[in-house]
Structures are given as C-alpha cells and as structure tokens.
C-alpha positions in Angstrom: 14.1 35.0 -17.0 10.7 34.9 -18.5 7.4 35.1 -16.4 5.6 31.8 -15.5 3.4 32.1 -17.9 6.0 32.5 -20.7 7.8 29.9 -19.3 5.7 27.5 -19.6 4.8 28.3 -23.0 8.0 27.4 -24.0 8.3 24.2 -22.4 5.4 23.6 -24.2 6.7 24.1 -26.9 9.8 21.2 -26.3 8.3 18.4 -24.0 5.8 15.5 -24.8 3.1 17.6 -22.6 3.5 16.2 -19.5 5.1 17.5 -16.0 5.9 15.3 -13.1 5.1 17.6 -10.4 4.6 17.4 -6.4 3.6 19.5 -3.4 6.1 22.0 -3.4 9.0 20.0 -2.8 11.1 17.5 -4.6 13.6 14.8 -3.3 14.8 12.0 -4.7 14.0 8.9 -3.8 16.8 6.3 -2.6 17.1 3.2 -5.0 16.0 0.4 -4.0 16.7 -2.0 -7.0 19.7 -1.7 -9.2 19.9 0.7 -12.0 18.5 -0.9 -15.4 16.4 -3.9 -13.1 13.1 -3.9 -12.4 12.1 -4.3 -8.6 10.0 -7.4 -8.8 8.4 -6.8 -5.5 6.8 -10.4 -3.8 4.5 -11.2 -1.1 4.4 -14.8 0.4 6.4 -15.6 -2.9 3.9 -14.5 -4.8 4.4 -11.4 -7.0 2.5 -8.7 -6.5 1.2 -5.9 -9.0 1.9 -2.8 -7.0 -0.2 0.4 -8.1 0.5 3.9 -6.9 -2.6 6.0 -6.5 -1.3 9.4 -5.4 1.4 10.3 -8.2 1.6 14.1 -9.3 2.0 15.6 -12.3 1.0 18.9 -14.5 0.4 19.7 -18.8 2.5 23.0 -19.6 0.0 23.6 -22.4 -2.6 24.2 -20.2 -0.4 26.0 -17.1 0.5 28.4 -20.1 -3.3 29.2 -20.5 -3.7 30.8 -16.7 -2.9 34.5 -16.3 -0.8 33.6 -13.1 0.3 30.0 -13.3 1.0 28.2 -10.1 4.4 28.3 -9.0 6.1 25.2 -7.7 9.0 23.0 -8.5 8.4 20.7 -11.8 9.9 17.5 -13.3 9.5 18.0 -16.8 8.8 15.2 -18.9 10.7 15.5 -22.4 11.1 11.7 -23.7 14.3 11.3 -21.9 11.9 12.3 -18.4 9.8 9.3 -19.3 12.7 7.2 -19.3 13.6 8.9 -15.8 10.1 8.2 -14.1 9.7 4.9 -15.3 13.5 4.1 -14.3 12.9 5.5 -10.9 9.2 3.5 -10.6 11.9 0.4 -11.7 14.0 1.1 -8.4 10.9 1.6 -5.9 9.0 -1.6 -7.0 5.8 0.8 -8.4 4.6 -1.4 -11.5 1.6 1.3 -12.1 1.2 4.6 -11.2 -2.4 6.4 -11.7 -1.8 10.0 -12.7 -3.3 12.9 -11.1 -3.5 16.8 -11.3 -3.5 18.9 -8.4 -6.3 21.9 -9.5 -5.0 25.2 -10.0 -8.2 26.2 -12.5 -10.6 26.8 -10.1 -10.9 30.3 -10.5 -11.5 30.6 -14.0 -14.4 31.5 -15.7 -15.8 28.6 -17.9 -14.3 28.6 -21.2 -11.0 28.8 -20.0 -11.8 26.0 -17.4 -13.6 24.1 -20.6 -9.9 24.6 -22.7 -7.7 23.5 -19.6 -9.2 20.5 -19.1 -10.0 19.7 -22.7 -5.9 19.8 -23.2 -5.2 18.1 -19.8 -7.7 15.0 -20.0 -6.4 14.5 -23.4 -2.4 14.5 -22.9 -3.3 12.1 -20.0 -4.7 10.0 -22.0 -2.5 10.1 -24.8 0.6 9.5 -22.0 -1.5 6.4 -20.8 -2.1 5.4 -24.0 1.3 5.7 -24.9 2.4 3.2 -21.5 -0.6 1.4 -21.2 0.9 -1.2 -18.3 2.7 1.6 -16.2 0.3 4.7 -16.1 -3.2 5.4 -15.8 -4.8 8.7 -14.8 -7.7 10.5 -13.3 -9.9 12.8 -15.1 -9.6 16.6 -14.4 -12.7 18.4 -13.8 -13.6 22.4 -13.6 -15.6 21.3 -9.6 -16.3 25.5 -10.1 -18.8 25.0 -12.4 -20.4 21.6 -11.7 -22.4 20.7 -14.6 -19.5 21.2 -17.2 -17.4 19.1 -14.5 -20.2 16.6 -14.6 -19.2 16.4 -18.5 -16.0 16.7 -18.1 -15.9 13.4 -16.0 -18.5 11.7 -18.4 -16.1 12.1 -21.3 -13.0 11.2 -19.8 -14.2 8.2 -18.4 -15.9 7.1 -21.7 -14.3 8.7 -24.4 -10.8 9.0 -23.6 -10.7 5.7 -20.9 -9.8 8.1 -18.0 -10.3 5.7 -14.5 -11.9 8.4 -13.0 -11.3 12.0 -11.9 -9.1 14.2 -8.8 -10.5 16.9 -6.9 -9.2 19.7 -4.7 -10.5 19.5 -0.6 -12.3 22.8 -1.7 -13.4 24.8 -4.3 -12.8 29.0 -4.0 -13.8 28.2 -0.3 -17.1 26.2 -0.7 -17.2 22.6 0.9 -17.5 19.8 -1.4 -20.5 18.9 0.6 -22.5 22.0 -0.8 -25.2 20.8 -2.6 -24.1 22.3 -5.6 -22.1 20.2 -6.1 -24.4 17.2 -6.2 -24.4 16.6 -9.5 -21.2 15.8 -10.0 -20.7 13.3 -7.0 -24.0 11.6 -8.5 -21.9 11.4 -12.0 -19.2 9.8 -10.5 -21.7 7.0 -8.6 -23.4 6.6 -11.3 -20.5 6.0 -13.6 -18.5 3.6 -10.6 -15.5 5.4 -11.1 -13.0 6.9 -7.7 -12.6 10.7 -7.3 -9.2 11.0 -5.7 -9.1 13.8 -3.3 -6.0 15.8 -2.5 -5.5 18.8 -0.6 -4.7 22.3 -1.1 -3.9 23.9 2.3 -6.1 25.8 4.2 -5.7 29.6 2.7 -7.6 31.0 6.0 -4.9 29.6 8.3 -1.9 30.9 6.2 -0.9 33.6 8.7 -1.2 31.2 11.5 0.7 28.6 10.0 3.7 30.9 8.3 7.4 30.4 9.9 9.7 27.6 9.7 8.2 24.4 9.1 6.6 24.6 6.1 3.4 23.9 8.1 1.0 25.1 5.3 1.9 22.1 3.8 2.8 19.8 6.3 -0.2 20.5 8.7 -2.5 22.4 6.3 -2.7 19.9 3.8 -4.1 16.9 6.2 -6.0 19.3 7.9 -8.2 20.4 4.7 -8.7 16.9 4.3 -10.1 16.2 7.7 -12.5 19.6 7.2 -13.8 17.9 3.8 -14.2 14.6 4.6 -16.4 15.9 8.3 -18.2 18.0 6.3 -19.0 15.3 3.4 -20.1 13.3 6.3 -21.8 15.4 8.6 -23.6 17.1 5.7 -25.0 13.8 4.4 -23.5 13.6 1.3 -22.3 10.3 1.9 -25.8 9.5 2.6 -26.9 10.7 -0.4 -24.6 9.4 -2.5 -23.8 6.0 -0.7 -22.0 4.1 -3.9 -19.9 7.2 -4.3 -15.8 5.9 -4.5 -13.6 8.6 -2.7 -10.3 8.0 -2.0 -8.5 11.0 0.2 -4.9 11.2 0.1 -2.3 11.2 2.8 -4.1 8.5 4.4 -7.4 10.8 4.9 -5.5 13.6 6.8 -6.1 13.9 10.7 -9.7 11.9 10.6 -9.3 8.4 11.5 -6.8 9.4 13.7 -9.0 10.7 16.2 -12.4 10.1 14.4 -13.9 9.1 17.7 -14.5 12.4 18.8 -16.8 12.7 16.0 -18.7 10.1 17.5 -18.7 11.1 20.7 -20.0 14.6 19.5 -23.1 13.6 18.0 -23.6 11.7 21.8 -22.7 15.0 23.7 -24.5 17.6 21.1 -26.4 15.5 19.6 -28.8 18.5 17.5 -25.4 19.4 16.5 -26.1 16.0 14.2 -29.4 17.2 13.0 -31.9 18.1 11.9 -31.3 15.3 9.1 -30.1 12.2 11.7 -27.2 10.4 10.0 -28.1 7.0 8.8 -24.4 5.5 11.0 -22.1 6.6 13.0 -19.7 8.9 12.0 -16.6 6.4 12.1 -18.8 4.0 10.0 -18.6 6.2 7.3 -14.7 5.8 7.2 -15.2 1.8 5.9 -17.4 3.3 3.1 -14.5 5.7 1.8 -10.6 5.0 0.7 -7.4 6.0 1.7 -3.6 5.8 1.1 -1.2 4.2 3.1 1.1 7.9 2.8 0.9 7.5 7.0 4.6 6.8 7.4 5.3 4.6 10.2 3.8 0.8 10.7 2.0 2.0 13.9 0.4 4.5 11.9 -0.9 2.1 9.1 -1.6 -0.3 11.5 -4.4 2.1 13.2 -5.7 3.1 9.4 -6.4 -0.3 8.9 -7.8 -1.3 12.2 -9.8 2.3 11.8 -10.9 2.0 8.1 -10.9 -1.5 7.2 -7.6 -3.2 4.9 -10.1 -3.3 2.0 -9.9 0.9 2.0 -6.4 1.0 1.7 -4.3 1.7 -1.7 -0.8 2.6 -1.6 0.2 5.9 -2.6 3.8 7.4 -2.6 2.6 11.2 -3.4 5.4 10.9 -6.0 8.1 12.3 -6.7 8.4 14.1 -3.6 9.6 11.2 -1.5 7.4 11.9 1.4 8.5 8.4 2.5 11.5 6.2 1.2 10.2 3.8 -0.5 6.3 3.2 -0.3 6.4 -0.5 -0.7 9.0 -0.9 1.9 6.6 0.9 4.3 3.7 -1.8 3.9 6.0 -5.0 3.4 7.6 -3.5 6.8 4.3 -3.3 9.1 4.4 -6.4 11.1 0.5 -6.3 12.1 0.0 -6.7 8.3 -0.8 -10.7 7.0 0.3 -11.5 3.1 -3.1 -11.5 2.1 -3.4 -8.2 3.2 -0.3 -6.5 2.1 -0.9 -7.7 -1.3 -3.8 -6.3 -1.3 -3.1 -2.8 0.2 0.2 -3.0 -2.5 -2.1 -3.4 -5.7 -5.4 -5.7 -5.4 -7.4 -3.1 -3.6 -6.4 -0.3 -6.3 -6.4 -2.4 -9.4 -10.5 -3.0 -8.6 -11.0 0.8 -7.4 -9.6 1.7 -10.6 -10.6 -1.8 -13.4 -6.9 -2.6 -13.7 -7.8 -6.3 -15.0 -4.4 -7.2 -16.7 
C-alpha cells in the first residue's frame, strides 16, 4: 500500500479531480425515493428547490501536493461516482449542493498554498460548470496568508463563479477575530458573498477528548464553532464588518443553545466586555449570522429558529456523512415551523445567500 501522498497522486491520475469526503465517518443514508427517481419536495402543495449548504469534497491533485496528506475516508469522484452522488441527492430530495473543502493546508508555505488553492478552485469551478443545476461551490483560501486569501477569494468569485469561501474555525491556533484576518473579512463583506465556517476540532483538548465516542468530533467540532463565533462577537469583528454573511456549520455549535449566558456575562462582568463596548447584546449578533439546520431534533430546530430567526437558517446535511437520516424530513417534520418557514429553510434562504436565481 503506497503512502497517503502517493495514494492521492495515483487517485488524481484516474479520477475526474474531485473527491466527496466528510468528517471522518461515512454512513449510507436511507433511500427516500425509488432508485432512479428524483424526489420532488413539496410544502403546502408547492414545489421547493432544496439547497444543501454543507456538503464535503476533496481534490486529489491538491492533496497529493501535501508532504503529509490528511487521513480520512473519502468517496472518490470518478464519472461513475458523480452519478452515484447525484442519485443519492435525488433519493434524499436535495436539488443543489454547495460544495466545500475542509482546510488541510493552513500549515503550508505561501507558494505551496497558492498551488493547492489554484488547483482546488479550478476543479470546483469545473465540476459546477459540468452540472450547473446541481452544484455550486465555495472557494478555498489560504487564510494563513490573509493577503493571499483576499486575492483567492476575489478571483474565485469574479473569475471562477464560486459563491463565497469556506474556512476553518481557527487558523493554526489563531482566532478568526485576530486583526490579521480583517482584510479577508473586509473583502468578503465588499463582495457580498457568504463565508461558510466549518470547525476542525480543538487540538488543545485532544487528550481530554480521547477515548470512546469520537469526542474530538462529536464535542470538539461544535465547541470550536462556539469559541470562534464568541470571539468574533466579543472582539468586535461583527461590529467592524456588519454586512458580513457568515454561515456556521452544525447549527452554530453550542452557542445558540446557551447564548443568554453571554448576555448575562456582560452584566455580571462588564469590564470583560470592554474597552470597546459592543454595539448590541451578544445574543443579538446571532440574527446577523447564518446557521445550518443540522441540529437533529424538532425541538432543537425550533429553538434555533427562535433564537436566531428563520431568515438565518439554511439546510445542511454534512454530506456524505449521514449525520441525519434525511435532512429534508428533519425540516419537514418540525411541527413548530409554518409552511413558509419550511420553504425558507429548505432552500429559499440559501438561494438568496448563494445568489441562486434559477
């Protein structure tokens, strides 16, 4: 068996250039439509175009450039695999996937980062162009080099037609609220495109999270999102860039579930919300962020909508992992939602966010 770098080189030579991958665990989702037929999702008798903002993939040619490519189970996208993926989307009732790549390149130097991002963004654009009615994609950026990330975002959006950017929840241990990343946030705000933030866990807690339960993912991923969003609020980043369209994976981690403690923290310890006072209560910033609906139960989705506003919630499946049976049914089966709210979460909100007009 070749090492991982050689393996990805071999794969790059025999695939179409994209790998559908996930968060360390792959599980087949149940069928929701007969094989060969596309599930038509309707709400109140009205056909709804469903859009999944949280769908993973990888580019073997880019991974092969890494000295130590990341480990993980991948679903390689040969032409046959494209058909398989589309068939799975048809079964689940997903009309469009917004593809993103979890960053594995934050530790590499500027020249290698430039090569990796160029390959990835061009391959993403090619795939979307070959299936324009089924795929859109977020550009990848080398956020460890913020000025380069600004260039890559602008090129990805203006030249390649990508719909925004995907990033991790931190960069080599640095918080996204650091001033060094302000140029990137400013460019995203200027372009008016969304940034999809997917966590990569909390390495500092790896020892505490070792053992059964895959806690590095199950707890670590939503925890990193909670930390990242909290810093963006309390360090004033969201005040500085009020037009920023930031979408957090996994329902925003734990923050929406216990956000009122953040408000009370500023009451009990006001000196900790200084020297630059926030322009709003911490909970109010949740209504200028976006969140996927990957929260598993009707009660959790009801609370997410109540806390953040229905206009801020989009469908996300974490495809191809299968963390939920069928995310469409999770949304349709939440009794607290009106038909208009279900339509918005299933696809209406994401269409506006991603600029999908047809």
